[in-house]
Structures are given as C-alpha cells and as structure tokens.
C-alpha positions, 0 to 999 in steps of 0.5 A: 382878411375879409370878415364873414357874415357871422362876424359882421352880425356879431359886431352889429349885435355888440354895437346895438347892445352897447347903445341899449345898455348905455341908454338904459344906464345898465352899467351893471351889465357891461361885462356882457360887452367888455373884458374885465381889463377893458380901459375907458379913456375919459381924459377929455373929461378930466377923469383919466383912463379907467379900467374894468368894473371900477371904470364902469362905475366911474362912468356911471357916476360921471354921467349922473353928475353930468361930467360926461355926456351920455352920448359922447 
C-alpha cells in the first residue's frame, strides 16, 4: 500500500522531532515520539533491551557517561 502525502509528512515530522529532541537531550519529551511500551535495544552497548520511560532514562544516563554515542 502506498503512503499518501500526509502520512509521508507525518513520518518526516516525527523523524525531525526525534533529531531535535535527542540533540537537546530532551529525554523528558520522548513520550511525544514513542508509545509507553516502546523498546530500546542497547545490547550493542552492553545495556540490554530497555522499555518505556525507564528505558529513556537509561539512555540519558548512558549518554552522559559516554557509554552510548549521541548519534548511534
């Protein structure tokens, strides 16, 4: 099924917002991008799979400690 223009724009807007929020370190706003049960696979960084707001906090801590690059 082909995407309509409005779907493409919504996806583009979401990707752009993700970049802006990550660059600003605005992890408290991740709920604007992800559902509460979203999973983040940080296995490559030795942190396993994290879910939801607790996962966002783990990512923020890992970035601060330089365990995860800001732009992976």
